[in-house]
BATI-967901 format. One record per residue: residue number from 0; x, y, z of N, C-alpha, C in turn. Coordinates in nm, 4 decimals. Layout:
BEGIN
ZADO;k;n_c1;n_c2;n_c3;ca_c1;ca_c2;ca_c3;c_c1;c_c2;c_c3
ZADO;NUM;X;Y;Z;X;Y;Z;X;Y;Z
...
REM end
This chain:
BEGIN
ZADO;k;n_c1;n_c2;n_c3;ca_c1;ca_c2;ca_c3;c_c1;c_c2;c_c3
ZADO;0;0.7951;-1.7467;1.8315;0.8432;-1.6344;1.9105;0.9926;-1.6171;1.8870
ZADO;1;1.0341;-1.4963;1.8943;1.1748;-1.4634;1.8726;1.2393;-1.4309;2.0077
ZADO;2;1.2628;-1.5347;2.0865;1.3131;-1.5158;2.2226;1.4506;-1.4502;2.2260
ZADO;3;1.5386;-1.4852;2.1322;1.6723;-1.4252;2.1315;1.6630;-1.2744;2.1126
ZADO;4;1.5857;-1.2321;2.0145;1.5737;-1.0890;1.9898;1.5029;-1.0188;2.1048
ZADO;5;1.3994;-1.0801;2.1596;1.3292;-1.0181;2.2715;1.4217;-1.0021;2.3923
ZADO;6;1.5044;-1.1016;2.4186;1.5990;-1.0929;2.5304;1.7012;-0.9824;2.5065
ZADO;7;1.7514;-0.9730;2.3849;1.8491;-0.8688;2.3530;1.7869;-0.7301;2.3560
ZADO;8;1.6627;-0.7190;2.3146;1.5935;-0.5902;2.3246;1.5883;-0.5458;2.4701
ZADO;9;1.5548;-0.6377;2.5598;1.5507;-0.6050;2.7016;1.6871;-0.5659;2.7552
ZADO;10;1.7890;-0.6419;2.7164;1.9248;-0.6156;2.7648;1.9778;-0.4812;2.7158
ZADO;11;1.9393;-0.4422;2.5948;1.9875;-0.3169;2.5366;1.8912;-0.2005;2.5582
ZADO;12;1.7793;-0.2266;2.6242;1.6822;-0.1204;2.6499;1.6101;-0.0718;2.5247
ZADO;13;1.5898;-0.1611;2.4295;1.5211;-0.1259;2.3051;1.3736;-0.1609;2.3208
ZADO;14;1.2892;-0.0613;2.3068;1.1456;-0.0821;2.3264;1.0772;-0.1267;2.1974
ZADO;15;0.9577;-0.1771;2.2131;0.8760;-0.2124;2.0971;0.8471;-0.0867;2.0157
ZADO;16;0.8293;0.0259;2.0829;0.8047;0.1517;2.0134;0.9234;0.1905;1.9258
ZADO;17;1.0449;0.1694;1.9756;1.1654;0.1981;1.8972;1.1693;0.1110;1.7729
ZADO;18;1.1404;-0.0156;1.7905;1.1386;-0.1089;1.6783;1.0293;-0.0708;1.5783
ZADO;19;0.9122;-0.0339;1.6285;0.8013;0.0068;1.5419;0.8383;0.1305;1.4603
ZADO;20;0.9019;0.2267;1.5244;0.9424;0.3492;1.4542;1.0443;0.3176;1.3451
ZADO;21;1.1409;0.2331;1.3758;1.2419;0.1944;1.2773;1.1768;0.1316;1.1548
ZADO;22;1.0773;0.0472;1.1778;1.0133;-0.0265;1.0689;0.8967;0.0486;1.0046
ZADO;23;0.8540;0.1581;1.0674;0.7396;0.2320;1.0152;0.6089;0.1564;1.0317
ZADO;24;0.5994;0.0827;1.1427;0.4816;0.0010;1.1699;0.4170;0.0427;1.3015
ZADO;25;0.2931;0.0022;1.3211;0.2237;0.0255;1.4474;0.2815;-0.0678;1.5538
ZADO;26;0.2800;-0.0211;1.6762;0.3312;-0.0994;1.7896;0.2666;-0.2380;1.7968
ZADO;27;0.1365;-0.2457;1.7757;0.0664;-0.3745;1.7832;0.1135;-0.4712;1.6747
ZADO;28;0.1444;-0.4184;1.5576;0.1944;-0.5018;1.4484;0.3284;-0.5625;1.4856
ZADO;29;0.4155;-0.4822;1.5452;0.5467;-0.5317;1.5870;0.5311;-0.6359;1.6977
ZADO;30;0.4421;-0.6123;1.7910;0.4162;-0.7103;1.8968;0.3709;-0.8429;1.8369
ZADO;31;0.2812;-0.8367;1.7402;0.2349;-0.9589;1.6735;0.3498;-1.0316;1.6051
ZADO;32;0.4387;-0.9580;1.5425;0.5535;-1.0192;1.4753;0.6471;-1.0838;1.5780
ZADO;33;0.6761;-1.0143;1.6867;0.7645;-1.0689;1.7896;0.7063;-1.1943;1.8541
ZADO;34;0.5748;-1.2002;1.8624;0.5085;-1.3155;1.9232;0.4816;-1.4277;1.8241
ZADO;35;0.5244;-1.4090;1.6994;0.5100;-1.5134;1.5995;0.3727;-1.5229;1.5361
ZADO;36;0.2887;-1.4230;1.5589;0.1545;-1.4240;1.4999;0.1567;-1.3823;1.3536
ZADO;37;0.2607;-1.3101;1.3141;0.2851;-1.2763;1.1741;0.4361;-1.2736;1.1552
ZADO;38;0.4794;-1.2646;1.0323;0.6218;-1.2770;0.9999;0.6875;-1.1419;0.9735
ZADO;39;0.8152;-1.1310;1.0075;0.8968;-1.0200;0.9607;0.9354;-1.0511;0.8168
ZADO;40;0.9408;-0.9493;0.7322;0.9951;-0.9707;0.5984;1.1463;-0.9796;0.6108
ZADO;41;1.2106;-1.0315;0.5058;1.3566;-1.0376;0.5104;1.4141;-0.8970;0.5203
ZADO;42;1.3570;-0.8029;0.4479;1.4046;-0.6646;0.4538;1.3940;-0.6056;0.5932
ZADO;43;1.2849;-0.6346;0.6623;1.2684;-0.5871;0.7997;1.3723;-0.6503;0.8913
ZADO;44;1.3919;-0.7810;0.8764;1.4899;-0.8515;0.9592;1.6298;-0.7954;0.9366
ZADO;45;1.6626;-0.7719;0.8119;1.7944;-0.7177;0.7781;1.8134;-0.5783;0.8379
ZADO;46;1.7118;-0.4936;0.8300;1.7187;-0.3589;0.8862;1.7366;-0.3638;1.0380
ZADO;47;1.6603;-0.4476;1.1050;1.6717;-0.4619;1.2505;1.8126;-0.5048;1.2884
ZADO;48;1.8639;-0.6044;1.2205;1.9978;-0.6549;1.2515;2.1035;-0.5485;1.2258
ZADO;49;2.0976;-0.4811;1.1133;2.2003;-0.3828;1.0775;2.1991;-0.2605;1.1680
ZADO;50;2.0804;-0.2124;1.2048;2.0696;-0.0885;1.2823;2.0792;-0.1123;1.4330
ZADO;51;2.0101;-0.2140;1.4826;2.0005;-0.2321;1.6277;2.0935;-0.3377;1.6858
ZADO;52;2.1253;-0.4392;1.6060;2.2041;-0.5511;1.6578;2.3149;-0.5919;1.5610
ZADO;53;2.4001;-0.4985;1.5191;2.5016;-0.5331;1.4183;2.6021;-0.6374;1.4661
ZADO;54;2.6136;-0.6541;1.5953;2.7099;-0.7496;1.6499;2.6554;-0.8927;1.6535
ZADO;55;2.5295;-0.9104;1.6144;2.4671;-1.0428;1.6173;2.4315;-1.0907;1.4770
ZADO;56;2.4394;-1.2200;1.4584;2.4034;-1.2842;1.3331;2.2517;-1.2809;1.3154
ZADO;57;2.2074;-1.2549;1.1940;2.0633;-1.2465;1.1671;1.9921;-1.3781;1.1989
ZADO;58;2.0578;-1.4894;1.1745;1.9965;-1.6197;1.2055;1.9756;-1.6370;1.3557
ZADO;59;2.0711;-1.5891;1.4350;2.0568;-1.5965;1.5804;1.9386;-1.5101;1.6260
ZADO;60;1.9327;-1.3878;1.5765;1.8263;-1.2963;1.6170;1.6877;-1.3501;1.5849
ZADO;61;1.6749;-1.4104;1.4681;1.5433;-1.4500;1.4198;1.5170;-1.5999;1.4289
ZADO;62;1.5933;-1.6670;1.5132;1.5658;-1.8086;1.5391;1.4327;-1.8174;1.6126
ZADO;63;1.3426;-1.8944;1.5580;1.2091;-1.9067;1.6175;1.2087;-2.0154;1.7237
ZADO;64;1.1383;-1.9864;1.8317;1.1210;-2.0843;1.9386;0.9723;-2.1118;1.9544
ZADO;65;0.9420;-2.2287;2.0024;0.8024;-2.2654;2.0271;0.7574;-2.2047;2.1589
ZADO;66;0.6355;-2.1551;2.1619;0.5821;-2.1040;2.2878;0.5427;-2.2217;2.3763
ZADO;67;0.5496;-2.1982;2.5064;0.5216;-2.3062;2.6023;0.3759;-2.3420;2.6070
REM end
């Protein structure tokens, strides 16, 4: 799971739909990626960081955490 990015999305009011539109993916696909069920490509990660979170390091955004 990408808890850092999910927390920042909430803080900045960025929805899963916004992220899906940016990436050209279905909402369910993005949800699966955020929950760690599938992976973001490096290109997707770079686009997310550059467009939505330019003030944050890509490693911070995409640091994976274990689910409880």
